[in-house]
TORPA-4810 file (N, C-alpha, C, O; in nm, 3 decimals):
<nodes>
NODE_1_2.594_-16.763_14.919_2.574_-16.834_14.785_2.688_-16.934_14.788_2.662_-17.052_14.762_M
NODE_2_2.810_-16.899_14.816_2.911_-17.003_14.791_2.934_-17.098_14.916_3.022_-17.184_14.911_F
NODE_3_2.857_-17.083_15.022_2.867_-17.167_15.135_2.833_-17.309_15.110_2.884_-17.397_15.180_G
NODE_4_2.747_-17.338_15.011_2.721_-17.482_14.983_2.809_-17.539_14.870_2.792_-17.652_14.826_N
NODE_5_2.902_-17.457_14.827_3.006_-17.520_14.730_3.093_-17.623_14.793_3.125_-17.725_14.733_L
NODE_6_3.133_-17.594_14.929_3.214_-17.695_14.998_3.150_-17.818_15.012_3.209_-17.923_14.986_G
NODE_7_3.019_-17.814_15.055_2.939_-17.941_15.056_2.923_-18.016_14.932_2.931_-18.138_14.926_Q
NODE_8_2.899_-17.932_14.823_2.892_-17.994_14.694_3.018_-18.057_14.647_3.015_-18.163_14.583_F
NODE_9_3.130_-17.995_14.678_3.262_-18.059_14.640_3.292_-18.188_14.720_3.355_-18.280_14.668_A
NODE_10_3.247_-18.194_14.843_3.263_-18.314_14.930_3.179_-18.414_14.871_3.225_-18.526_14.850_D
NODE_11_3.053_-18.382_14.839_2.966_-18.483_14.778_3.018_-18.539_14.642_3.005_-18.658_14.616_L
NODE_12_3.073_-18.454_14.560_3.134_-18.505_14.436_3.260_-18.589_14.457_3.289_-18.678_14.377_M
NODE_13_3.333_-18.562_14.561_3.451_-18.651_14.592_3.402_-18.780_14.653_3.461_-18.885_14.627_K
NODE_14_3.307_-18.778_14.726_3.243_-18.895_14.781_3.184_-18.989_14.683_3.196_-19.111_14.691_T
NODE_15_3.111_-18.919_14.580_3.045_-18.996_14.467_3.163_-19.058_14.379_3.158_-19.172_14.332_A
NODE_16_3.262_-18.977_14.363_3.365_-19.033_14.259_3.442_-19.147_14.334_3.488_-19.238_14.265_A
NODE_17_3.460_-19.148_14.466_3.530_-19.252_14.538_3.441_-19.374_14.537_3.488_-19.487_14.519_K
NODE_18_3.303_-19.350_14.559_3.209_-19.464_14.557_3.204_-19.527_14.423_3.196_-19.650_14.413_A
NODE_19_3.209_-19.448_14.317_3.207_-19.512_14.175_3.339_-19.589_14.161_3.337_-19.696_14.100_R
NODE_20_3.449_-19.546_14.209_3.571_-19.624_14.189_3.563_-19.753_14.269_3.609_-19.858_14.224_E
NODE_21_3.506_-19.746_14.383_3.496_-19.872_14.462_3.394_-19.962_14.399_3.416_-20.083_14.397_M
NODE_22_3.283_-19.911_14.346_3.194_-20.004_14.269_3.260_-20.065_14.151_3.237_-20.182_14.121_V
NODE_23_3.338_-19.992_14.085_3.398_-20.040_13.950_3.494_-20.163_13.997_3.500_-20.264_13.928_E
NODE_24_3.565_-20.151_14.111_3.653_-20.250_14.155_3.567_-20.371_14.197_3.600_-20.484_14.163_K
NODE_25_3.460_-20.347_14.269_3.376_-20.468_14.310_3.310_-20.524_14.188_3.285_-20.645_14.188_A
NODE_26_3.276_-20.448_14.077_3.228_-20.505_13.960_3.322_-20.597_13.888_3.282_-20.696_13.828_T
NODE_27_3.451_-20.561_13.894_3.553_-20.651_13.832_3.559_-20.787_13.908_3.566_-20.894_13.849_E
NODE_28_3.556_-20.775_14.039_3.556_-20.905_14.109_3.437_-20.986_14.100_3.442_-21.108_14.116_S
NODE_29_3.320_-20.917_14.073_3.193_-20.993_14.054_3.198_-21.081_13.927_3.128_-21.182_13.914_I
NODE_30_3.279_-21.040_13.840_3.287_-21.130_13.714_3.342_-21.268_13.745_3.315_-21.365_13.673_A
NODE_31_3.421_-21.276_13.856_3.473_-21.410_13.895_3.372_-21.495_13.989_3.383_-21.616_14.011_H
NODE_32_3.276_-21.414_14.039_3.185_-21.479_14.134_3.105_-21.586_14.071_3.060_-21.569_13.958_L
NODE_33_3.081_-21.707_14.143_3.006_-21.819_14.105_2.899_-21.848_14.205_2.928_-21.846_14.325_R
NODE_34_2.774_-21.875_14.163_2.669_-21.910_14.252_2.599_-22.027_14.192_2.578_-22.032_14.071_A
NODE_35_2.562_-22.126_14.277_2.515_-22.254_14.235_2.360_-22.265_14.289_2.328_-22.227_14.402_E
NODE_36_2.276_-22.317_14.204_2.149_-22.346_14.224_2.122_-22.488_14.197_2.183_-22.543_14.105_G
NODE_37_2.029_-22.559_14.275_2.009_-22.704_14.234_1.853_-22.713_14.262_1.788_-22.631_14.328_S
NODE_38_1.805_-22.828_14.199_1.674_-22.874_14.214_1.669_-23.026_14.197_1.764_-23.090_14.151_S
NODE_39_1.555_-23.080_14.237_1.541_-23.229_14.224_1.638_-23.303_14.315_1.696_-23.406_14.279_G
NODE_40_1.654_-23.246_14.437_1.757_-23.317_14.523_1.899_-23.315_14.474_1.980_-23.402_14.506_G
NODE_41_1.928_-23.213_14.395_2.063_-23.210_14.337_2.078_-23.276_14.205_2.188_-23.280_14.151_G
NODE_42_1.971_-23.328_14.149_1.977_-23.397_14.024_2.000_-23.294_13.909_2.045_-23.332_13.801_S
NODE_43_1.969_-23.171_13.931_2.001_-23.062_13.834_2.072_-22.950_13.904_2.020_-22.896_14.001_V
NODE_44_2.181_-22.916_13.861_2.268_-22.815_13.921_2.308_-22.707_13.821_2.365_-22.743_13.717_V
NODE_45_2.283_-22.581_13.842_2.304_-22.477_13.756_2.409_-22.384_13.823_2.400_-22.363_13.944_A
NODE_46_2.502_-22.330_13.755_2.601_-22.232_13.801_2.585_-22.099_13.717_2.574_-22.100_13.594_V
NODE_47_2.584_-21.989_13.793_2.571_-21.858_13.733_2.683_-21.778_13.772_2.742_-21.799_13.878_A
NODE_48_2.717_-21.681_13.688_2.822_-21.581_13.724_2.767_-21.458_13.788_2.647_-21.428_13.784_S
NODE_49_2.860_-21.387_13.848_2.817_-21.257_13.905_2.755_-21.159_13.810_2.681_-21.068_13.849_G
NODE_50_2.788_-21.180_13.682_2.736_-21.104_13.569_2.603_-21.158_13.529_2.554_-21.114_13.426_K
NODE_51_2.535_-21.255_13.602_2.405_-21.305_13.579_2.405_-21.378_13.453_2.311_-21.368_13.374_L
NODE_52_2.505_-21.451_13.430_2.510_-21.544_13.297_2.520_-21.680_13.345_2.595_-21.709_13.438_E
NODE_53_2.440_-21.773_13.278_2.458_-21.909_13.312_2.591_-21.967_13.262_2.619_-21.964_13.142_L
NODE_54_2.676_-22.024_13.359_2.807_-22.074_13.324_2.802_-22.222_13.297_2.869_-22.270_13.206_V
NODE_55_2.723_-22.296_13.372_2.714_-22.435_13.345_2.586_-22.509_13.402_2.525_-22.460_13.496_S
NODE_56_2.550_-22.616_13.348_2.448_-22.689_13.397_2.473_-22.842_13.394_2.516_-22.899_13.293_I
NODE_57_2.445_-22.904_13.510_2.484_-23.045_13.524_2.353_-23.124_13.546_2.274_-23.089_13.633_R
NODE_58_2.332_-23.232_13.466_2.215_-23.311_13.486_2.255_-23.454_13.530_2.346_-23.512_13.471_L
NODE_59_2.194_-23.508_13.625_2.215_-23.641_13.673_2.175_-23.732_13.550_2.068_-23.718_13.492_D
NODE_60_2.266_-23.822_13.517_2.233_-23.908_13.402_2.113_-23.989_13.424_2.050_-24.029_13.325_P
NODE_61_2.073_-24.018_13.541_1.942_-24.092_13.566_1.819_-24.016_13.514_1.719_-24.077_13.478_K
NODE_62_1.826_-23.895_13.509_1.714_-23.811_13.457_1.695_-23.839_13.304_1.587_-23.825_13.246_L
NODE_63_1.804_-23.879_13.247_1.794_-23.902_13.095_1.758_-24.037_13.059_1.720_-24.062_12.945_L
NODE_64_1.768_-24.139_13.159_1.734_-24.266_13.124_1.596_-24.289_13.074_1.577_-24.358_12.974_E
NODE_65_1.501_-24.236_13.139_1.363_-24.228_13.101_1.314_-24.095_13.113_1.248_-24.065_13.211_E
NODE_66_1.341_-24.005_13.017_1.325_-23.867_13.041_1.179_-23.832_13.037_1.099_-23.876_12.954_P
NODE_67_1.150_-23.741_13.142_1.007_-23.677_13.146_1.042_-23.540_13.113_1.105_-23.469_13.192_D
NODE_68_1.003_-23.500_12.993_1.036_-23.366_12.938_0.993_-23.269_13.024_1.077_-23.186_13.060_Q
NODE_69_0.865_-23.259_13.071_0.807_-23.152_13.151_0.875_-23.145_13.289_0.902_-23.034_13.335_E
NODE_70_0.903_-23.250_13.352_0.986_-23.250_13.476_1.119_-23.189_13.455_1.159_-23.095_13.523_L
NODE_71_1.185_-23.246_13.361_1.328_-23.202_13.336_1.336_-23.048_13.303_1.428_-22.979_13.346_L
NODE_72_1.236_-22.998_13.227_1.228_-22.851_13.207_1.210_-22.782_13.331_1.279_-22.685_13.360_E
NODE_73_1.117_-22.830_13.410_1.089_-22.762_13.547_1.199_-22.757_13.631_1.224_-22.655_13.696_E
NODE_74_1.275_-22.869_13.637_1.400_-22.881_13.720_1.506_-22.788_13.672_1.576_-22.727_13.752_L
NODE_75_1.518_-22.775_13.550_1.630_-22.690_13.486_1.589_-22.531_13.522_1.671_-22.453_13.570_I
NODE_76_1.465_-22.498_13.494_1.432_-22.368_13.520_1.441_-22.329_13.672_1.479_-22.219_13.711_V
NODE_77_1.404_-22.424_13.745_1.428_-22.396_13.893_1.561_-22.375_13.939_1.594_-22.281_14.012_S
NODE_78_1.646_-22.474_13.889_1.793_-22.456_13.929_1.863_-22.329_13.869_1.949_-22.266_13.931_A
NODE_79_1.821_-22.298_13.745_1.890_-22.167_13.691_1.835_-22.057_13.765_1.915_-21.972_13.803_V
NODE_80_1.705_-22.042_13.795_1.648_-21.929_13.861_1.712_-21.910_14.005_1.747_-21.799_14.045_N
NODE_81_1.726_-22.033_14.083_1.796_-22.029_14.208_1.940_-21.978_14.192_1.985_-21.898_14.275_Q
NODE_82_2.012_-22.019_14.092_2.150_-21.975_14.076_2.169_-21.822_14.039_2.268_-21.756_14.072_A
NODE_83_2.069_-21.778_13.973_2.067_-21.643_13.925_2.031_-21.560_14.048_2.096_-21.457_14.068_L
NODE_84_1.935_-21.593_14.132_1.899_-21.526_14.255_2.011_-21.512_14.334_2.039_-21.402_14.380_T
NODE_85_2.091_-21.626_14.360_2.203_-21.625_14.450_2.315_-21.537_14.392_2.385_-21.470_14.467_K
NODE_86_2.331_-21.537_14.268_2.438_-21.458_14.198_2.400_-21.311_14.221_2.486_-21.230_14.255_A
NODE_87_2.273_-21.276_14.204_2.226_-21.130_14.212_2.244_-21.087_14.356_2.279_-20.971_14.377_R
NODE_88_2.223_-21.168_14.458_2.239_-21.129_14.592_2.383_-21.123_14.630_2.418_-21.035_14.708_E
NODE_89_2.469_-21.206_14.583_2.604_-21.204_14.613_2.666_-21.077_14.543_2.754_-21.011_14.597_A
NODE_90_2.617_-21.050_14.429_2.677_-20.922_14.359_2.640_-20.791_14.433_2.716_-20.698_14.459_S
NODE_91_2.515_-20.801_14.460_2.460_-20.674_14.539_2.537_-20.662_14.673_2.567_-20.551_14.717_S
NODE_92_2.568_-20.778_14.740_2.634_-20.772_14.868_2.776_-20.724_14.844_2.826_-20.642_14.921_E
NODE_93_2.845_-20.772_14.736_2.983_-20.726_14.707_2.988_-20.575_14.686_3.079_-20.508_14.735_A
NODE_94_2.891_-20.523_14.612_2.892_-20.374_14.585_2.866_-20.308_14.720_2.937_-20.213_14.756_I
NODE_95_2.771_-20.353_14.793_2.740_-20.292_14.919_2.854_-20.287_15.017_2.871_-20.189_15.089_S
NODE_96_2.933_-20.395_15.020_3.053_-20.413_15.110_3.166_-20.326_15.056_3.249_-20.281_15.135_S
NODE_97_3.172_-20.300_14.923_3.275_-20.226_14.866_3.262_-20.079_14.897_3.358_-20.006_14.920_A
NODE_98_3.132_-20.040_14.894_3.095_-19.899_14.936_3.128_-19.882_15.087_3.189_-19.783_15.127_I
NODE_99_3.092_-19.972_15.160_3.137_-19.954_15.307_3.046_-19.857_15.375_2.925_-19.857_15.352_G
NODE_100_3.103_-19.775_15.457_3.029_-19.680_15.536_3.048_-19.540_15.480_3.036_-19.444_15.555_D
NODE_101_3.076_-19.524_15.348_3.075_-19.388_15.294_2.948_-19.318_15.320_2.844_-19.383_15.312_L
NODE_102_2.945_-19.196_15.350_2.822_-19.119_15.380_2.759_-19.083_15.251_2.790_-18.974_15.201_P
NODE_103_2.668_-19.166_15.186_2.612_-19.131_15.064_2.471_-19.077_15.086_2.403_-19.120_15.179_L
NODE_104_2.427_-18.985_15.004_2.291_-18.940_15.009_2.189_-19.046_14.964_2.220_-19.132_14.882_P
NODE_105_2.070_-19.037_15.018_1.962_-19.134_14.975_1.953_-19.141_14.820_1.954_-19.040_14.750_P
NODE_106_1.945_-19.259_14.775_1.930_-19.292_14.627_2.054_-19.305_14.550_2.051_-19.355_14.438_G
NODE_107_2.177_-19.260_14.609_2.297_-19.264_14.530_2.334_-19.414_14.511_2.372_-19.454_14.401_L
NODE_108_2.321_-19.502_14.621_2.363_-19.646_14.592_2.293_-19.702_14.483_2.358_-19.772_14.405_M
NODE_109_2.156_-19.679_14.461_2.089_-19.739_14.349_2.147_-19.681_14.219_2.153_-19.756_14.122_G
NODE_110_2.188_-19.560_14.208_2.243_-19.505_14.088_2.385_-19.564_14.062_2.431_-19.572_13.948_A
NODE_111_2.450_-19.606_14.171_2.582_-19.664_14.150_2.580_-19.820_14.113_2.680_-19.881_14.074_L
NODE_112_2.454_-19.878_14.132_2.438_-20.018_14.100_2.428_-20.108_14.214_2.430_-20.230_14.197_G
NODE_113_2.417_-20.048_14.349_2.399_-20.132_14.463_2.255_-20.112_14.519_2.165_-20.058_14.454_G
NODE_114_2.242_-20.157_14.634_2.101_-20.152_14.701_2.080_-19.991_14.746_2.173_-19.926_14.792_R
NODE_115_1.958_-19.941_14.727_1.941_-19.807_14.764_1.872_-19.811_14.907_1.845_-19.706_14.965_S
</nodes>
C-alpha cells in the first residue's frame, strides 16, 4: 500500500518544480514582444507575450486616400499575425523552461504549456 507513496512524493516534487519554472517563464513572457505586419509592411502590429496589443503603426500613405475596408483588413491581419507569433513564443518559453523534467502526460497543459 505504501509502495506508491514514494512515487507520488516524487511526482509532487516534480510538479512543484515545474510550476515554479513556469511562473518564472511567465514573468519573462510579460517582456516578450512579437511583431506582425501586412500590406508589405504598411501596417505593423506589436503584441506582448501576454497576448495584448502593444502598438500599431500605419504607413501615412494609407491615410492619404483611405480605403476603409482595405485598412481594416490590413490591421486585422497584422494584429492576428502578431498575436500568433506572441502565442508561439510564449508557449516555447514555457516549454524550454520546463526542459526535460519527466512530467506525466497532460501535466504540461495543466501548467500552461504544450501538452
